[in-house]
N, C-alpha and C positions, 0 to 999 in steps of 0.2 A: 521536514518542515515545522515550524512552530505550532502550528494551527494543527498537529496532529498529536501532539503531545497533550496528555488531559490528565488532571487531578482530579480521581474521582473519591466518594466517600469509603472507608473501609467497607462498608457493607456490602456496596454493589458488586465488587471483583475480589475475590479470593488470593486472587495474585497480580502483583503488580509487575512488570519486567524491568530491570533497571541494565541500564547500558553505562560502565561507566568508564571513561575513558584512561587507560593504564600508560598512556605515555605521548610524548611531547607537549604542547606549552598548557596544554589545558587538561593534565593529567590530574585523577582525583571527580574531574567535573562528571555528574550525574544525570542522567536522562531517565523519563520515566514512561513507562507505555502499557496501555491496555488494551489495546487492538490486537486481533487475529495474527497481522504482520507487519514486520519492521522491517525496511528496506536502508540498505548502504550502501554510497556510493557518491561520487561528485556531485552529482547532478542535485541544483536547489529542491527538487522536488521528494530527495529521499529523506526518508524521518530522519536520520542518522547521518548529518551532510559533513564530508573532507574534505578542506582545504583543497579549492582548483590547480593551486601549482603541484599536488601531487597526483603526478601523471599516471605512480604505478597504480593507482585506485583508481576503477574504471567509474565512467557516469555512473551505472548502476552496476554493483560489485557483487551485491549478495543479497540474502534477506532471509528472516528467522520470521516461521512461521509457528502459532501454537496448532496442536491437534490432542485435544483434552487437556489432558495433565502434562503432556509430551511438549517438544518445542526441538524444531528442527533448522536447521540450517543447509541453508544451499547457496550455493556457487554461481555466481550470472558470470564471472570474470575470466578470459583466457588468461589473467596472472594470477589467477588462484586465489582460495580462502585457507586458511590453516588454523586447526584448535588444537590447541595445546604444543604446537611446532609442527603439528603434523597435517599433509595437505589433504584435505577434504572436499568431495563434490557435493555432497549431501550424507549428512549424519543425522546424529541426535544428538544434543548438548545440553548441560546440567548447568546448574548452578557452581559458578566459579573456577569454569571454562576460560580458556582467553582466546580470543581470534586475533586470528592478524588479517589484514584483509591485502593481499600479496605479502610477497618473501622480502624482511624489513620496511612494511609499510606500517600503517597506523593499526594501535593493537587497543581492543576492549575488552574487558571484563565482562559476563554475562553475571546476573543476578538477579536474585528474586526476594521480592516483599510479600511474604502473606500476614494477611491481616485477617481481623474478628471483629464481631461487632460490642468484643469486651474488652479490646484493644485499644487503649486512652492514648498509646505514643502515635507521635507524628508518622505517619509510613514511609517519609523521606529518609526518618534518622538511621533504620537498617542500611538502605546500600552505603552513606557515608562512613559507617563502619566498616562495611565489608570494603569497598575502596582500601583503605589504610591497610585495612590485613593484605590484601591480594597486591599492592602496589609493594609492601615490604616482603611478602612470601616471594615474590617473583624481580626481588632486586629492582624497584623500580622506583626513584626518586619522584618524594610529594611533597615537596616542600614549594612546589609551586601551585597545590593545589588550590582549587578555587571550590566557593558554595554552588549549588545548583542554581540555573539561571531562572529565573522568572517563568514559571511555567504559562504558558496563555493556555485559556480553558477555553472550548471551543462545544456547543452543543450537539450533538449529535442529531442525525434527521431522517426519515425514512426514503428508502431506494427500492424500486422495486423492479426485477429482470424476468423475462419470458424468453427462452429459445429454445425450439421444437416444442416437447412437451413437458417440460420442466419450469416454473413459475417460483420465486423465492423473492422472499423480502427481506429487508434489511432495516435495523437499526441503529445504524452507529455514523463514523464522519466520513469515511470513504470506502468505496468497494473496488477492489483489483477484480478485473477480467482476466480470464487466458485458459487454457487447455492445461496447465498444470494443477497439479493437486492442493498447490497452495496456496491460488488465487479462491476469493471469497465466491465467486459467481465461476466456472467451470462452463468452457464451451469445447466438447468434444468434438474437436475438426483438425485435421493434416494442417490447415493452411492459416490456421491461428497459431500464435507466437504463446510458448507456455507463460508469459506474463505481456500482455497485449495491452491493457491502459486502464486509467484508473478517472472514477468521478469519485468528486468531492463537492461541496459544498462549501462557498468563504462568501461573506459581502452580500452577502444575499443572492447570492449565484449559484447554480451549477455550473463545474468546471470541470474538464476532459483532461488530462494528459496524456500523452503517449507514451509507452513504458517499452512498446518493441523493440527489439537488436536493430532491425531494420525498417524501422521510422514507417510500420505499413497501415496507420492509422490514420484514417482521413473521415472528413467532417464533409460530408456534401461536395467529394471529390478532389476536396483540397486538403495540400499537405499543410502541418503548420509545427509550430514551434512554441514548445514552454505550453503553459494553459492557456487553453479554446474555451468561450460563455458558451455555451448548449443553449440552444433554442430550440422551441416545441415544432417539430416537422422536421430537424435538421436528422440525417442519415446519416449513420455512422458505418464504414467503410475497415471492415477486419484482416482484408486480403487480399491480395496485387490481383486477383481474378473476380473481384467484387462479389463471389460466393458467401463469403457470410457478410450482411448485413443490421444494423441494428437501428430503429426508427426510436426516436427519441420524443418521449408524448408530452414528457414538460415536469416538473415539480420531482424531477430523483428516479422516472418510470422509464423502460425502456422495453420493447418487446422484437421479434425477428419480425426483419423485412424481406418481403417476398414480391416483389411488384408482379411477375408474372401469374401467381397466385393469386395475390388477393386485387389485382386491378379492374375496373368497371370496365365490360363487356362495352362500355359505350366510352372508350378514352379519349375519342375526340369531339368536339360540338364546332360547326361550323367551320372545321378545320382550322380550330385552336384546341392545343394542347390542354386537357384536362389534369392537374395533379390527382396521384396515386390516391387512392381511399387509403386511411388508415386502418392498421391490419384488425380484424374481430379483439384483439388484447389491449386497444388501446384506451380502456377503462381498468386495466388493471392496477392496484395499488390505492385508486382514490377512496377506498373507506377505512384506508389506514392513516391517513394523512390527520395531520396537529395543526 
């Protein structure tokens, strides 16, 4: 989504990932990312979106995650992902690698922009030069190359998550949750998908997007399609047996929800059901909000 593509000042981030379209009508177009995870696929929720009529590309096809100064590509599609023509399920990638999504599918070039406080050149200049070099090196015509699109700037916001003994805070534009090591917040539970859901902030709202392969994310026991606005008190279920649940506490804060553990002993009054109490972690993250 465009809202996930940010222009940061060179002094904030030492490296910016540049995704250069290496084939198709938009060859040469470059998209810039500074977040820790970049997703690829036909879903409009992906960071890099491919046309919906390219059916060999999955809805969520692959992702690139940053681990220190290394970048890892992980395939999420039965149609496969290829790095420099070799099919890979998970591998380290480096600047200059060509990644194909499915055999004969869209191709992107992975490049990096390294900036410094003393560098007065625009950060966008490097990937445009690299795009032409890569297209020429791999015999890809760039006569239809276009300038990078206008990128929307969206400020980061605060998120705080608690599950079990883990409490973690973030200051970024979105948080991806799942049991996979590439997720921002990891819930190590067998019923949780490698990539379960994403929460992001847009238009003064906190929105949740299901990224699970089996559509197993529920809000208040309801399944949903696309973004859903979160309200304080919502219960997010991550497993079909309801063994993993999160309580949305508002303002980007979530904590583990365990009604059996935290419910009040007097759960009924006069025959009427009383709503479960918040968990003891309901005040997490309140000191970090701006």
